[in-house]
C-alpha positions in Angstrom: -0.3 0.0 -0.1 1.4 3.3 -1.0 2.3 5.8 1.8 1.6 9.6 2.1 5.7 10.0 1.9 6.0 8.2 -1.2 7.7 10.3 -3.7 8.2 8.0 -6.9 6.0 5.9 -8.6 5.7 2.3 -8.0 7.6 0.3 -10.7 4.7 -2.0 -11.8 2.8 1.1 -12.1 5.6 2.7 -14.8 5.6 -0.6 -16.1 1.9 -0.7 -16.7 1.8 2.8 -18.7 4.4 1.5 -20.6 2.2 -1.4 -21.6 -0.6 0.8 -22.2 1.2 2.9 -24.6 2.4 -0.3 -26.6 -1.1 -1.8 -26.6 -2.3 2.5 -28.0 0.6 2.2 -30.6 -0.6 -1.8 -31.9 -4.3 -1.9 -31.6 -5.7 1.9 -31.1 -4.0 3.9 -33.1 -4.3 1.9 -36.3 -8.0 1.7 -35.4 -7.7 5.4 -35.1 -6.7 5.6 -39.1 -8.7 3.3 -40.5 -11.5 4.1 -42.8 -11.2 8.0 -42.0 -11.7 7.3 -38.1 -9.4 10.4 -37.6 -12.2 12.7 -38.5 -13.1 12.2 -35.3 -10.2 13.8 -34.0 -8.9 16.3 -36.6 -10.1 19.7 -37.0 -13.9 17.7 -38.8 -14.1 16.3 -35.1 -17.4 18.0 -33.6 -19.5 17.7 -37.2 -18.1 14.2 -37.6 -19.3 13.5 -34.3 -22.7 15.1 -33.7 -26.3 14.4 -35.6 -27.4 17.7 -36.1 -30.8 16.6 -37.2 -31.5 14.4 -34.1 -31.1 17.0 -31.3 -27.3 17.4 -31.6 -26.9 13.4 -30.1 -23.6 11.5 -31.1 -23.9 9.7 -34.5 -24.0 6.1 -34.3 -20.7 5.5 -36.3 -18.8 7.5 -33.4 -20.5 5.5 -31.0 -19.5 2.2 -32.8 -15.7 3.0 -32.8 -15.8 3.9 -29.3 -17.4 0.4 -28.3 -14.5 -1.3 -30.8 -12.2 0.7 -28.7 -13.8 -0.1 -25.3 -13.6 -3.7 -26.6 -10.2 -3.8 -27.5 -8.8 -2.8 -24.4 -11.0 -5.0 -22.2 -9.6 -8.2 -24.0 -6.3 -6.8 -23.3 -7.1 -6.1 -19.5 -7.3 -2.3 -19.0 -10.5 -1.1 -19.5 -12.2 -2.7 -16.1 -8.9 -1.8 -14.6 -10.3 0.1 -11.8 -12.8 -2.6 -10.8 -12.5 -5.5 -8.3 -10.8 -8.8 -9.6 -14.0 -10.5 -8.8 -15.4 -8.8 -11.8 -12.6 -8.6 -14.4 -10.7 -5.6 -13.5 -7.5 -5.3 -11.3 -8.5 -3.7 -8.0 -7.1 -0.3 -9.2 -6.4 2.0 -6.9 -7.0 6.1 -6.5 -3.1 6.3 -7.1 -3.4 4.1 -10.2 -6.1 5.4 -11.9 -5.2 8.9 -10.9 -1.6 8.6 -12.6 -3.4 6.5 -15.4 -6.0 9.5 -16.2 -3.3 11.9 -16.1 -0.9 9.7 -18.5 -4.0 9.4 -21.2 -4.6 12.6 -21.2 -1.0 14.1 -21.3 -1.2 12.0 -24.5 -3.5 14.6 -26.5 -6.7 13.9 -28.4 -7.1 10.4 -29.4 -9.1 6.9 -29.7 -6.9 6.1 -26.5 -8.8 8.8 -24.6 -11.3 10.9 -25.3 -12.1 13.4 -22.5 -15.4 15.1 -23.9 -17.3 11.8 -23.8 -15.4 10.6 -20.7 -13.9 7.4 -22.8 -10.7 5.8 -22.0 -9.4 2.7 -22.6 -9.1 2.5 -18.6 -10.9 4.1 -15.7 -13.8 5.0 -18.6 -16.2 7.2 -16.5 -19.1 4.4 -17.9 -17.7 2.3 -15.4 -18.8 4.5 -12.7 -22.2 3.2 -12.3 -21.2 -0.2 -12.6 -18.9 0.4 -9.1 -21.7 2.0 -7.6 -24.2 -1.0 -8.6 -21.0 -3.7 -7.3 -21.0 -1.5 -3.7 -24.9 -0.7 -3.5 -26.9 -3.1 -5.7 -29.2 -6.0 -5.1 -28.0 -9.2 -6.0 -30.6 -8.9 -8.7 -29.7 -5.7 -10.3 -26.0 -6.6 -10.3 -27.6 -10.0 -12.3 -29.3 -8.0 -14.8 -27.0 -4.6 -15.4 -23.3 -5.6 -14.5 -22.8 -7.6 -17.5 -24.1 -5.5 -20.4 -22.6 -2.7 -18.2 -19.0 -4.4 -18.0 -19.0 -5.2 -21.5 -20.1 -1.5 -22.8 -23.4 -3.1 -24.5 -25.6 -0.4 -22.2 -24.9 2.4 -19.6 -26.7 3.5 -16.8 -28.1 7.2 -16.4 -27.9 9.4 -13.4 -30.4 11.7 -12.8 -29.2 13.9 -9.5 -29.2 17.7 -10.9 -32.6 20.1 -10.6 -33.0 23.1 -12.6 -34.0 24.9 -10.0 -31.1 23.8 -7.3 -28.1 22.7 -9.9 -25.6 22.0 -6.9 -27.3 21.6 -4.0 -28.6 18.0 -4.3 -30.2 18.0 -0.6 -33.1 20.3 -1.7 -34.5 18.1 -4.1 -37.8 18.6 -5.5 -38.6 15.7 -7.3 -40.3 13.4 -4.4 -41.1 9.4 -4.7 -44.3 8.1 -2.6 -45.1 4.7 -1.8 -48.3 3.4 -3.2 -48.8 0.0 -2.0 -45.9 -2.4 -2.7 -44.4 0.6 -5.6 -43.4 4.0 -5.6 -44.7 7.2 -7.3 -41.9 9.7 -9.0 -42.5 13.1 -9.7 -40.3 15.7 -10.7 -38.1 17.3 -13.4 -34.2 16.5 -14.1 -31.6 18.4 -15.9 -28.2 17.4 -17.5 -29.4 14.1 -17.2 -26.2 12.8 -19.7 -26.6 9.1 -21.6 -30.3 8.6 -21.1 -30.1 8.3 -25.0 -28.0 4.9 -24.9 -29.1 3.7 -21.4 -31.4 0.7 -19.9 -32.2 2.2 -16.9 -32.1 6.1 -15.4 -30.7 5.9 -11.5 -33.1 8.8 -10.5 -33.0 10.0 -7.1 -35.9 11.5 -5.0 -36.8 12.9 -1.8 -39.0 10.2 0.0 -39.1 11.5 3.6 -37.5 14.6 5.3 -37.2 17.9 4.1 -35.7 20.3 1.7 -32.0 20.3 3.0 -31.7 17.7 5.2 -29.0 14.5 4.1 -31.4 11.8 5.0 -34.3 10.8 3.2 -33.0 10.8 -0.4 -33.8 7.5 -2.3 -31.9 6.4 -5.6 -34.4 4.8 -8.1 -33.8 2.6 -11.0 -36.4 3.9 -14.0 -36.8 1.4 -17.4 -35.7 3.4 -20.5 -35.8 0.4 -22.5 -37.5 -0.9 -24.5 -39.4 2.6 -24.1 -39.1 4.9 -21.2 -41.7 4.1 -18.3 -44.9 5.9 -18.5 -44.6 9.0 -17.7 -40.6 9.8 -18.0 -40.1 12.2 -20.8 -37.0 13.1 -22.4 -38.0 17.1 -23.1 -34.9 18.2 -24.6 -30.8 18.0 -25.2 -29.5 20.7 -24.2 -26.8 21.8 -26.4 -23.5 22.5 -25.1 -19.8 24.3 -25.6 -18.5 20.8 -26.7 -21.1 18.6 -29.0 -22.8 16.3 -29.6 -24.6 16.4 -26.6 -26.4 13.5 -24.3 -27.2 16.0 -21.8 -31.3 15.6 -21.1 -33.6 17.9 -19.3 -36.3 14.9 -18.1 -40.1 15.1 -16.8 -41.2 12.5 -14.2 -44.8 12.4 -13.9 -46.4 10.1 -11.7 -44.0 7.5 -12.8 -44.2 4.2 -10.9 -41.8 2.0 -9.9 -41.6 -1.3 -7.7 -39.5 -1.5 -4.2 -37.1 -3.6 -5.7 -35.6 -0.7 -8.0 -34.4 1.2 -4.9 -30.6 1.2 -5.1 -29.2 0.8 -1.5 -31.3 1.6 1.5 -34.2 3.3 1.4 -33.4 6.7 2.7 -29.6 6.9 1.9 -29.5 7.8 -1.4 -27.3 10.3 -1.1 -24.5 8.7 -0.1 -24.2 6.8 -3.0 -24.1 10.4 -5.3 -21.3 11.2 -2.9 -19.3 8.1 -4.0 -19.7 8.9 -7.4 -18.5 12.4 -6.8 -15.1 11.5 -4.6 -14.0 9.1 -7.4 -15.2 11.7 -10.6 -13.6 14.6 -8.9 -10.0 13.1 -8.1 -9.9 11.6 -11.9 -11.0 15.1 -13.1 -7.9 16.7 -11.5 -6.1 14.3 -12.8 -7.3 14.6 -16.5 -7.1 18.1 -16.1 -3.5 18.2 -15.3 -2.5 15.3 -18.3 -4.4 18.1 -20.5 -2.7 21.1 -19.4 0.8 19.4 -19.3 0.1 18.3 -23.0 -0.6 22.0 -23.8 2.6 23.0 -22.3 4.8 20.9 -24.0 3.0 21.0 -27.6 3.6 25.1 -26.9 7.4 24.5 -26.0 8.0 22.3 -29.1 6.2 24.5 -31.4 7.9 28.1 -30.0 11.5 26.7 -30.6 10.4 25.5 -34.2 8.5 28.9 -35.1 11.0 31.5 -36.2 9.3 34.9 -36.5 11.6 37.9 -37.3 14.7 35.6 -37.6 14.5 34.0 -34.2 12.5 31.2 -32.6 9.9 32.1 -30.5 10.9 30.4 -27.8 13.8 32.5 -27.2 11.4 35.5 -26.2 10.9 35.4 -22.3 7.6 36.7 -23.0 6.8 33.0 -24.6 9.0 31.2 -21.5 7.7 32.9 -18.5 4.4 32.2 -18.5 4.9 28.8 -19.8 7.1 28.5 -16.7 4.6 29.4 -14.3 2.2 26.6 -15.6 5.0 24.2 -15.7 5.5 25.1 -12.0 2.1 25.1 -11.1 1.8 21.0 -12.7 4.6 20.3 -10.7 3.0 21.2 -7.4 -0.4 19.9 -9.0 1.2 16.5 -9.5 2.6 16.3 -6.4 -0.3 17.1 -4.1 -2.6 14.9 -6.5 0.1 11.8 -6.0 -0.2 12.2 -2.0 -4.1 12.7 -1.9 -4.6 9.9 -3.9 -2.0 7.8 -1.5 -3.9 8.9 1.4 -7.3 8.1 0.1 -6.0 4.4 -0.4 -5.0 4.8 3.3 -7.9 6.1 4.8 -10.7 5.5 2.4 -12.0 8.4 -0.4 -13.9 10.2 2.1 -11.2 11.4 4.5 -9.4 13.1 1.8 -12.9 15.7 0.9 -11.0 18.7 1.1 -8.0 18.0 -0.4 -9.9 16.1 -3.3 -12.0 19.6 -3.5 -8.6 21.7 -3.5 -7.3 19.7 -6.1 -10.5 20.1 -8.6 -10.9 23.4 -8.6 -7.5 23.7 -8.9 -6.3 21.9 -11.5 -9.6 22.3 -13.7 -8.7 26.0 -14.0 -5.0 25.5 -14.5 -5.9 23.8 -17.7 -8.0 26.6 -19.0 -5.1 28.4 -18.6 -2.6 26.2 -20.1 -4.8 25.6 -23.1 -5.5 29.3 -23.6 -1.8 30.1 -23.4 -0.9 27.3 -26.2 -3.5 28.8 -28.4 -1.8 32.2 -27.7 1.6 30.7 -28.5 0.5 29.0 -31.7 -1.3 32.2 -32.8 -3.5 31.6 -35.7 -3.2 28.2 -36.0 -3.6 27.6 -32.4 -7.0 29.3 -32.5 -8.1 27.1 -35.5 -9.7 23.7 -35.2 -6.4 22.9 -36.6 -5.0 22.7 -33.2 -6.8 20.6 -30.4 -6.5 23.4 -28.0 -9.7 25.1 -28.6 -11.2 21.6 -27.8 -9.6 21.3 -24.9 -10.3 24.6 -23.7 -13.9 24.2 -24.4 -14.1 20.6 -22.4 -11.9 21.5 -19.3 -14.0 24.4 -19.2 -17.1 22.0 -17.5 -15.5 20.7 -15.4 -15.3 24.0 -13.2 -19.0 23.3 -13.2 -19.7 19.7 -13.2 -19.4 17.2 -10.2 -19.9 20.5 -7.9 -18.9 23.9 -9.4 -15.2 25.6 -8.5 -17.0 27.4 -5.9 -18.9 24.5 -3.7 -15.3 22.9 -3.9 -13.9 26.3 -2.1 -16.8 26.3 0.3 -16.0 22.8 1.3 -12.3 23.5 2.0 -13.2 26.6 3.8 -15.5 24.2 5.8 -12.5 22.0 6.9 -10.5 25.4 7.6 -12.7 27.7 10.0 -14.2 24.1 11.3 -17.7 24.0 9.6 -16.9 20.3 8.7 -15.4 17.5 10.8 -11.7 16.9 10.7 -10.3 13.4 8.9 -7.4 11.4 9.4 -3.8 11.6 7.8 -3.2 15.2 8.1 
């Protein structure tokens, strides 16, 4: 088990990264080049991925390519890396998953890792719902859903956010009430990602207590296939800074589900959501770190090659100094990320909530600055879609909002600093 004093990555982990690189070059890069699949990653990427005539949803060809890459990664033993060995994974630790996500993002855009769709050959965000079912689902739920989820044959959407309350999940106006042996759900959800490909939507609703209470929120599996449950309506897909979109606003009117649709314990659904958030926040920070490092590396190489007025751009301190500042930030965030991931492995993910929040808001902000600087260094070419920096900027800008805005993250840190929230081990 890694400890908080670790300064070098475990040899086994660095060997795994090298093996992944070999797999990417052998299996993923050739697939990326077949049948003009590179159109999904070059300057045509957004148009190639988006079905503009179907509400801006992802095109079928794009989804099929991601699925094929996932199948190859699963065969190679990487796709389920974070899952327990009993489910085909490698019991990936928080440190391993953070390092892998950083490493893949630092390689730039490609089929090995597409941040905008949350696809990756390892630690794909699509498997987080599977992790939740492993931890909280009933045996029947696991038997029905885990197989298709792990084989990337379906997805499991999660409906947490509400139109009027955003990041405040405790003030939940979606309610569920008992009706005999069933539950009746009424409410509205937004940013309900993935409903178009999911068999079920995990809907969080208040079943007891009052607005603001952490207790009394319950998670329900609402069927979406072969067609949505009666009363479940996809009202619209919200077009975003990065397209295609799979973010739906949905309404639930008298949606009936049986009691065995509950995931976890009645009234304890917030713990499921928080488990999801804690996992994703640290991985988002790692992804932003990797993408920031990519932007810096590309800027350095371009500045060495570009020679306006007869000398390399790299000889100008106006080019050097901003990149020096960003590289310094990357080094500090990297050290903090590894330390925090080690502490999470030693003491549990929830024990390091303040550090995860620090990492999340700072790394995401840093990535925005790094991509913006890369655009500036590359000039007009950087502003064009022929370089990936505008895409990186637009995608990682979202991370300053999703899984809790950076203001929410800062509020959590302040809660620990000023004594409004409990302390934790391992400091």
